BADO-879524 format. One record per residue: residue number from 1; y, z, x of N, C-alpha, C in turn; chain; residue in three letters. Coordinates in Angstrom, 3 decimals. Example, Ala and Ser with C-alpha at 12.3 -4.5 7.8 and 13.67 -1.06 7.14 Angstrom:
BEGIN
<marmar 1; <-5.690; 7.800; 13.190>; <-4.500; 7.800; 12.300>; <-3.300; 7.800; 13.200>; "A"; "ALA">,
<marmar 2; <-2.250; 7.080; 12.850>; <-1.060; 7.140; 13.670>; <0.030; 7.870; 12.900>; "A"; "SER">,
//
This chain:
BEGIN
<marmar 1; <-187.768; -68.806; -49.693>; <-186.535; -69.195; -49.048>; <-186.448; -70.719; -49.099>; "A"; "MET">,
<marmar 2; <-185.438; -71.197; -49.783>; <-185.220; -72.639; -49.789>; <-183.831; -72.898; -49.221>; "A"; "ILE">,
<marmar 3; <-183.765; -73.789; -48.253>; <-182.508; -74.149; -47.628>; <-181.901; -75.291; -48.404>; "A"; "CYS">,
<marmar 4; <-180.581; -75.308; -48.457>; <-179.878; -76.407; -49.052>; <-179.217; -77.206; -47.916>; "A"; "HIS">,
<marmar 5; <-179.638; -78.435; -47.750>; <-179.155; -79.288; -46.664>; <-178.081; -80.219; -47.188>; "A"; "ILE">,
<marmar 6; <-176.964; -80.253; -46.481>; <-175.880; -81.172; -46.839>; <-175.729; -82.157; -45.653>; "A"; "GLU">,
<marmar 7; <-176.064; -83.420; -45.885>; <-176.052; -84.397; -44.785>; <-174.662; -84.814; -44.389>; "A"; "THR">,
<marmar 8; <-173.669; -84.687; -45.248>; <-172.332; -85.183; -44.919>; <-171.346; -84.159; -44.464>; "A"; "GLY">,
<marmar 9; <-171.791; -82.940; -44.118>; <-170.827; -81.914; -43.765>; <-170.501; -81.800; -42.280>; "A"; "ASN">,
<marmar 10; <-171.078; -82.633; -41.477>; <-170.777; -82.653; -40.035>; <-171.559; -81.635; -39.210>; "A"; "GLY">,
<marmar 11; <-172.396; -80.842; -39.855>; <-173.234; -79.854; -39.155>; <-174.647; -80.391; -39.056>; "A"; "ILE">,
<marmar 12; <-175.184; -80.403; -37.843>; <-176.527; -80.917; -37.646>; <-177.510; -80.216; -38.575>; "A"; "ALA">,
<marmar 13; <-178.513; -80.954; -39.030>; <-179.460; -80.393; -40.025>; <-180.217; -79.191; -39.439>; "A"; "ILE">,
<marmar 14; <-180.637; -79.287; -38.181>; <-181.358; -78.160; -37.591>; <-180.493; -76.935; -37.542>; "A"; "TYR">,
<marmar 15; <-179.165; -77.133; -37.319>; <-178.246; -76.029; -37.283>; <-178.009; -75.438; -38.671>; "A"; "GLU">,
<marmar 16; <-177.999; -76.263; -39.683>; <-177.876; -75.786; -41.067>; <-179.054; -74.887; -41.398>; "A"; "GLN">,
<marmar 17; <-180.247; -75.302; -40.966>; <-181.449; -74.485; -41.216>; <-181.336; -73.155; -40.511>; "A"; "ILE">,
<marmar 18; <-180.935; -73.195; -39.242>; <-180.747; -71.948; -38.452>; <-179.762; -71.037; -39.147>; "A"; "GLU">,
<marmar 19; <-178.641; -71.547; -39.533>; <-177.603; -70.748; -40.184>; <-178.109; -70.127; -41.491>; "A"; "ARG">,
<marmar 20; <-178.811; -70.923; -42.256>; <-179.266; -70.409; -43.547>; <-180.342; -69.335; -43.386>; "A"; "GLN">,
<marmar 21; <-181.183; -69.481; -42.380>; <-182.158; -68.419; -42.102>; <-181.407; -67.140; -41.682>; "A"; "VAL">,
<marmar 22; <-180.430; -67.304; -40.795>; <-179.666; -66.118; -40.350>; <-178.931; -65.460; -41.497>; "A"; "LYS">,
<marmar 23; <-178.290; -66.268; -42.376>; <-177.591; -65.699; -43.524>; <-178.557; -64.995; -44.442>; "A"; "PHE">,
<marmar 24; <-179.764; -65.572; -44.657>; <-180.753; -64.959; -45.525>; <-181.226; -63.599; -44.972>; "A"; "ALA">,
<marmar 25; <-181.333; -63.514; -43.674>; <-181.743; -62.266; -43.043>; <-180.571; -61.260; -43.144>; "A"; "ILE">,
<marmar 26; <-179.360; -61.760; -42.867>; <-178.180; -60.848; -42.894>; <-177.937; -60.279; -44.276>; "A"; "ALA">,
<marmar 27; <-178.206; -61.043; -45.304>; <-177.916; -60.546; -46.677>; <-179.173; -59.882; -47.322>; "A"; "ASN">,
<marmar 28; <-180.258; -59.795; -46.560>; <-181.440; -59.085; -47.042>; <-182.429; -59.919; -47.843>; "A"; "GLY">,
<marmar 29; <-182.158; -61.212; -47.976>; <-183.099; -62.061; -48.713>; <-184.411; -62.227; -47.940>; "A"; "SER">,
<marmar 30; <-184.306; -62.174; -46.634>; <-185.488; -62.171; -45.756>; <-185.465; -60.821; -45.034>; "A"; "LEU">,
<marmar 31; <-186.593; -60.137; -44.969>; <-186.645; -58.787; -44.379>; <-187.547; -58.778; -43.184>; "A"; "VAL">,
<marmar 32; <-187.399; -57.745; -42.389>; <-188.214; -57.570; -41.164>; <-189.696; -57.661; -41.509>; "A"; "VAL">,
<marmar 33; <-190.410; -58.482; -40.725>; <-191.850; -58.652; -40.909>; <-192.213; -59.708; -41.923>; "A"; "GLY">,
<marmar 34; <-191.275; -60.162; -42.711>; <-191.568; -61.201; -43.709>; <-191.883; -62.499; -43.062>; "A"; "GLU">,
<marmar 35; <-192.895; -63.157; -43.590>; <-193.293; -64.479; -43.090>; <-192.355; -65.506; -43.703>; "A"; "ARG">,
<marmar 36; <-191.878; -66.450; -42.883>; <-191.015; -67.507; -43.391>; <-191.888; -68.750; -43.634>; "A"; "ILE">,
<marmar 37; <-191.410; -69.705; -44.403>; <-192.198; -70.907; -44.657>; <-192.578; -71.625; -43.346>; "A"; "PRO">,
<marmar 38; <-193.728; -72.212; -43.365>; <-194.184; -72.960; -42.164>; <-193.245; -74.160; -41.978>; "A"; "SER">,
<marmar 39; <-193.321; -74.779; -40.847>; <-192.534; -75.952; -40.522>; <-192.769; -77.025; -41.593>; "A"; "VAL">,
<marmar 40; <-194.034; -77.255; -41.899>; <-194.385; -78.295; -42.899>; <-193.885; -77.925; -44.308>; "A"; "ARG">,
<marmar 41; <-194.022; -76.640; -44.670>; <-193.567; -76.211; -45.989>; <-192.060; -76.424; -46.149>; "A"; "GLU">,
<marmar 42; <-191.281; -75.998; -45.133>; <-189.841; -76.112; -45.236>; <-189.409; -77.567; -45.156>; "A"; "LEU">,
<marmar 43; <-190.084; -78.382; -44.323>; <-189.780; -79.809; -44.264>; <-189.983; -80.470; -45.606>; "A"; "ALA">,
<marmar 44; <-191.066; -80.117; -46.278>; <-191.329; -80.666; -47.606>; <-190.303; -80.214; -48.613>; "A"; "THR">,
<marmar 45; <-189.988; -78.921; -48.636>; <-188.999; -78.350; -49.589>; <-187.643; -79.013; -49.437>; "A"; "GLN">,
<marmar 46; <-187.265; -79.296; -48.210>; <-185.895; -79.796; -47.945>; <-185.822; -81.294; -47.713>; "A"; "THR">,
<marmar 47; <-186.976; -81.980; -47.685>; <-187.046; -83.410; -47.391>; <-186.425; -83.695; -46.028>; "A"; "ALA">,
<marmar 48; <-186.759; -82.846; -45.052>; <-186.278; -82.966; -43.666>; <-187.461; -83.238; -42.749>; "A"; "VAL">,
<marmar 49; <-187.232; -83.942; -41.693>; <-188.271; -84.259; -40.711>; <-188.849; -82.951; -40.148>; "A"; "ASN">,
<marmar 50; <-190.161; -82.920; -39.963>; <-190.786; -81.708; -39.417>; <-190.249; -81.335; -38.026>; "A"; "VAL">,
<marmar 51; <-189.900; -82.339; -37.230>; <-189.367; -82.075; -35.900>; <-188.034; -81.340; -35.939>; "A"; "ASN">,
<marmar 52; <-187.246; -81.668; -36.959>; <-185.934; -81.003; -37.152>; <-186.151; -79.524; -37.503>; "A"; "THR">,
<marmar 53; <-187.074; -79.266; -38.409>; <-187.380; -77.887; -38.792>; <-187.942; -77.137; -37.573>; "A"; "VAL">,
<marmar 54; <-188.829; -77.786; -36.843>; <-189.437; -77.155; -35.688>; <-188.385; -76.798; -34.638>; "A"; "ALA">,
<marmar 55; <-187.395; -77.654; -34.473>; <-186.297; -77.377; -33.524>; <-185.526; -76.134; -33.962>; "A"; "ARG">,
<marmar 56; <-185.171; -76.051; -35.251>; <-184.453; -74.883; -35.761>; <-185.274; -73.605; -35.532>; "A"; "ALA">,
<marmar 57; <-186.555; -73.669; -35.837>; <-187.415; -72.497; -35.661>; <-187.524; -72.103; -34.184>; "A"; "TYR">,
<marmar 58; <-187.622; -73.088; -33.295>; <-187.671; -72.792; -31.859>; <-186.401; -72.066; -31.425>; "A"; "ARG">,
<marmar 59; <-185.272; -72.587; -31.885>; <-183.982; -71.953; -31.540>; <-183.952; -70.504; -32.040>; "A"; "GLU">,
<marmar 60; <-184.435; -70.296; -33.235>; <-184.439; -68.942; -33.837>; <-185.371; -67.998; -33.055>; "A"; "LEU">,
<marmar 61; <-186.479; -68.541; -32.585>; <-187.402; -67.735; -31.762>; <-186.736; -67.412; -30.418>; "A"; "GLN">,
<marmar 62; <-186.073; -68.373; -29.802>; <-185.416; -68.141; -28.533>; <-184.314; -67.084; -28.630>; "A"; "GLN">,
<marmar 63; <-183.677; -66.998; -29.813>; <-182.622; -66.019; -30.046>; <-183.173; -64.654; -30.441>; "A"; "GLN">,
<marmar 64; <-184.519; -64.560; -30.571>; <-185.143; -63.289; -30.915>; <-185.079; -62.940; -32.388>; "A"; "GLY">,
<marmar 65; <-184.802; -63.921; -33.225>; <-184.663; -63.691; -34.648>; <-186.024; -63.822; -35.343>; "A"; "ILE">,
<marmar 66; <-186.843; -64.739; -34.863>; <-188.186; -64.940; -35.421>; <-189.222; -64.622; -34.345>; "A"; "LEU">,
<marmar 67; <-190.346; -64.068; -34.794>; <-191.472; -63.792; -33.916>; <-192.646; -64.642; -34.378>; "A"; "ASN">,
<marmar 68; <-193.404; -65.147; -33.413>; <-194.595; -65.889; -33.736>; <-195.782; -64.903; -33.717>; "A"; "SER">,
<marmar 69; <-196.488; -64.863; -34.861>; <-197.656; -64.000; -35.005>; <-198.879; -64.910; -35.094>; "A"; "ILE">,
<marmar 70; <-199.744; -64.808; -34.105>; <-200.920; -65.674; -34.026>; <-201.724; -65.600; -35.332>; "A"; "ARG">,
<marmar 71; <-201.951; -66.769; -35.904>; <-202.765; -66.856; -37.111>; <-202.002; -66.581; -38.394>; "A"; "GLY">,
<marmar 72; <-200.743; -66.145; -38.269>; <-199.941; -65.789; -39.438>; <-198.752; -66.725; -39.613>; "A"; "THR">,
<marmar 73; <-198.115; -67.054; -38.513>; <-196.910; -67.888; -38.531>; <-195.746; -67.188; -38.001>; "A"; "GLY">,
<marmar 74; <-194.560; -67.502; -38.467>; <-193.330; -66.893; -37.969>; <-192.870; -65.805; -38.960>; "A"; "LEU">,
<marmar 75; <-192.437; -64.685; -38.374>; <-191.930; -63.585; -39.149>; <-190.559; -63.144; -38.636>; "A"; "THR">,
<marmar 76; <-189.839; -62.434; -39.461>; <-188.517; -61.921; -39.097>; <-188.711; -60.767; -38.136>; "A"; "VAL">,
<marmar 77; <-187.979; -60.797; -37.003>; <-188.109; -59.750; -35.998>; <-187.400; -58.459; -36.402>; "A"; "SER">,
<marmar 78; <-187.726; -57.400; -35.721>; <-187.112; -56.097; -35.998>; <-185.614; -56.117; -35.734>; "A"; "THR">,
<marmar 79; <-185.185; -56.844; -34.731>; <-183.801; -56.865; -34.317>; <-182.963; -57.837; -35.170>; "A"; "GLU">,
<marmar 80; <-183.625; -58.692; -35.929>; <-182.949; -59.790; -36.631>; <-181.829; -59.368; -37.598>; "A"; "ALA">,
<marmar 81; <-182.025; -58.368; -38.422>; <-180.946; -58.008; -39.371>; <-179.601; -57.696; -38.698>; "A"; "PRO">,
<marmar 82; <-179.658; -56.878; -37.652>; <-178.429; -56.527; -36.912>; <-177.852; -57.751; -36.232>; "A"; "THR">,
<marmar 83; <-178.696; -58.489; -35.557>; <-178.265; -59.697; -34.846>; <-177.672; -60.691; -35.827>; "A"; "THR">,
<marmar 84; <-178.349; -60.922; -36.923>; <-177.893; -61.961; -37.879>; <-176.614; -61.546; -38.578>; "A"; "CYS">,
<marmar 85; <-176.416; -60.270; -38.862>; <-175.170; -59.813; -39.487>; <-174.018; -60.106; -38.550>; "A"; "ALA">,
<marmar 86; <-174.197; -59.838; -37.283>; <-173.156; -60.097; -36.282>; <-172.919; -61.623; -36.140>; "A"; "ARG">,
<marmar 87; <-173.977; -62.383; -36.091>; <-173.856; -63.849; -35.940>; <-173.226; -64.463; -37.156>; "A"; "MET">,
<marmar 88; <-173.549; -63.963; -38.337>; <-172.955; -64.473; -39.576>; <-171.457; -64.351; -39.549>; "A"; "ARG">,
<marmar 89; <-170.937; -63.196; -39.152>; <-169.511; -63.032; -39.026>; <-168.889; -63.923; -37.976>; "A"; "LEU">,
<marmar 90; <-169.580; -64.085; -36.843>; <-169.102; -64.949; -35.797>; <-169.000; -66.409; -36.268>; "A"; "ASP">,
<marmar 91; <-170.038; -66.872; -37.041>; <-170.013; -68.258; -37.534>; <-168.872; -68.443; -38.527>; "A"; "MET">,
<marmar 92; <-168.679; -67.504; -39.402>; <-167.608; -67.604; -40.374>; <-166.240; -67.548; -39.692>; "A"; "ILE">,
<marmar 93; <-166.133; -66.682; -38.681>; <-164.882; -66.568; -37.955>; <-164.568; -67.890; -37.246>; "A"; "ARG">,
<marmar 94; <-165.538; -68.551; -36.653>; <-165.324; -69.811; -35.983>; <-164.866; -70.894; -36.959>; "A"; "ASP">,
<marmar 95; <-165.491; -70.952; -38.116>; <-165.065; -71.952; -39.121>; <-163.693; -71.645; -39.646>; "A"; "ARG">,
<marmar 96; <-163.440; -70.382; -39.896>; <-162.116; -69.971; -40.364>; <-161.040; -70.281; -39.339>; "A"; "LEU">,
<marmar 97; <-161.325; -69.991; -38.074>; <-160.383; -70.281; -36.994>; <-160.005; -71.780; -36.987>; "A"; "ARG">,
<marmar 98; <-160.970; -72.627; -37.168>; <-160.731; -74.059; -37.184>; <-159.797; -74.447; -38.303>; "A"; "SER">,
<marmar 99; <-160.003; -73.896; -39.491>; <-159.142; -74.163; -40.650>; <-157.726; -73.613; -40.396>; "A"; "VAL">,
<marmar 100; <-157.661; -72.436; -39.848>; <-156.363; -71.832; -39.580>; <-155.595; -72.605; -38.506>; "A"; "LEU">,
<marmar 101; <-156.285; -73.110; -37.508>; <-155.630; -73.934; -36.485>; <-155.037; -75.201; -37.106>; "A"; "GLN">,
<marmar 102; <-155.800; -75.802; -38.018>; <-155.298; -76.982; -38.712>; <-154.086; -76.629; -39.556>; "A"; "GLU">,
<marmar 103; <-154.117; -75.503; -40.251>; <-152.988; -75.095; -41.095>; <-151.771; -74.814; -40.211>; "A"; "ALA">,
<marmar 104; <-151.970; -74.127; -39.094>; <-150.866; -73.811; -38.200>; <-150.244; -75.082; -37.639>; "A"; "LEU">,
<marmar 105; <-151.082; -75.996; -37.220>; <-150.535; -77.269; -36.677>; <-149.797; -78.093; -37.716>; "A"; "SER">,
<marmar 106; <-150.091; -77.835; -38.986>; <-149.400; -78.517; -40.078>; <-148.294; -77.686; -40.727>; "A"; "ASN">,
<marmar 107; <-147.917; -76.612; -40.016>; <-146.818; -75.742; -40.455>; <-147.023; -75.153; -41.847>; "A"; "ARG">,
<marmar 108; <-148.238; -74.789; -42.159>; <-148.502; -74.105; -43.446>; <-148.304; -72.604; -43.171>; "A"; "ILE">,
<marmar 109; <-147.521; -71.978; -44.026>; <-147.193; -70.578; -43.801>; <-148.396; -69.651; -44.069>; "A"; "SER">,
<marmar 110; <-148.292; -68.474; -43.500>; <-149.339; -67.476; -43.715>; <-149.394; -67.080; -45.185>; "A"; "VAL">,
<marmar 111; <-148.256; -67.036; -45.865>; <-148.261; -66.718; -47.279>; <-148.982; -67.796; -48.076>; "A"; "ASP">,
<marmar 112; <-148.780; -69.063; -47.727>; <-149.485; -70.151; -48.402>; <-150.989; -70.048; -48.173>; "A"; "GLU">,
<marmar 113; <-151.370; -69.707; -46.941>; <-152.806; -69.549; -46.620>; <-153.409; -68.393; -47.432>; "A"; "ILE">,
<marmar 114; <-152.680; -67.291; -47.483>; <-153.187; -66.104; -48.239>; <-153.342; -66.468; -49.715>; "A"; "ARG">,
<marmar 115; <-152.391; -67.210; -50.255>; <-152.504; -67.628; -51.648>; <-153.704; -68.520; -51.866>; "A"; "THR">,
<marmar 116; <-153.905; -69.492; -50.938>; <-155.061; -70.390; -51.008>; <-156.366; -69.586; -50.939>; "A"; "LEU">,
<marmar 117; <-156.447; -68.668; -50.014>; <-157.676; -67.866; -49.852>; <-157.936; -67.047; -51.119>; "A"; "VAL">,
<marmar 118; <-156.907; -66.380; -51.609>; <-157.055; -65.562; -52.831>; <-157.510; -66.420; -54.026>; "A"; "ASP">,
<marmar 119; <-156.846; -67.592; -54.180>; <-157.205; -68.474; -55.293>; <-158.626; -68.970; -55.186>; "A"; "ASP">,
<marmar 120; <-159.000; -69.424; -54.019>; <-160.352; -69.958; -53.790>; <-161.389; -68.864; -53.944>; "A"; "GLU">,
<marmar 121; <-161.115; -67.684; -53.434>; <-162.058; -66.563; -53.564>; <-162.294; -66.239; -55.038>; "A"; "TRP">,
<marmar 122; <-161.225; -66.164; -55.790>; <-161.310; -65.899; -57.253>; <-162.134; -66.968; -57.924>; "A"; "GLU">,
<marmar 123; <-161.874; -68.214; -57.638>; <-162.604; -69.324; -58.258>; <-164.076; -69.284; -57.921>; "A"; "GLN">,
<marmar 124; <-164.413; -69.018; -56.665>; <-165.826; -68.915; -56.275>; <-166.491; -67.733; -56.929>; "A"; "LEU">,
<marmar 125; <-165.800; -66.634; -57.051>; <-166.356; -65.427; -57.693>; <-166.642; -65.713; -59.167>; "A"; "ALA">,
<marmar 126; <-165.734; -66.406; -59.807>; <-165.951; -66.777; -61.219>; <-167.154; -67.703; -61.390>; "A"; "GLN">,
<marmar 127; <-167.277; -68.669; -60.483>; <-168.388; -69.600; -60.526>; <-169.714; -68.872; -60.277>; "A"; "GLU">,
<marmar 128; <-169.704; -67.965; -59.314>; <-170.935; -67.210; -59.020>; <-171.318; -66.320; -60.189>; "A"; "ALA">,
<marmar 129; <-170.308; -65.708; -60.817>; <-170.570; -64.876; -61.973>; <-171.132; -65.685; -63.145>; "A"; "ASN">,
<marmar 130; <-170.554; -66.856; -63.372>; <-171.017; -67.741; -64.441>; <-172.479; -68.187; -64.148>; "A"; "ALA">,
<marmar 131; <-172.740; -68.544; -62.924>; <-174.117; -68.943; -62.557>; <-175.102; -67.823; -62.726>; "A"; "ALA">,
<marmar 132; <-174.659; -66.622; -62.376>; <-175.522; -65.465; -62.488>; <-175.869; -65.141; -63.953>; "A"; "GLU">,
<marmar 133; <-174.971; -65.474; -64.859>; <-175.164; -65.186; -66.288>; <-175.610; -66.443; -67.046>; "A"; "HIS">,
<marmar 134; <-175.968; -67.490; -66.300>; <-176.523; -68.730; -66.923>; <-175.512; -69.489; -67.762>; "A"; "GLY">,
<marmar 135; <-174.265; -69.403; -67.404>; <-173.248; -70.120; -68.188>; <-172.985; -71.517; -67.645>; "A"; "GLU">,
//
């Protein structure tokens, strides 16, 4: 599991780590019982301060997503897939709501928004397909 950190996106780094762990669990990249990288490992992989990674991991433990196993490290909890799938939709809904509020306040029509969403979705799907096939 390697997180991709974007320093200029306005989301705190520890929160980006949290979100990416949740998304990885929700999409099945991380499974129940799987050990996640140690704080030091992830800090090295992402060039992030160990305290920042530790904060993200603490938050994930408090939310019941990660379990601490003595002598092993942190693993994905039994409840995590269901919890993370729900949280993933909530996070996306919050971000989408913010964009839609901006569009509404700027009098952008629902048809324009639908066209934008369809166009962007298609573009992202094409890019993902090209990346998948090494193009």
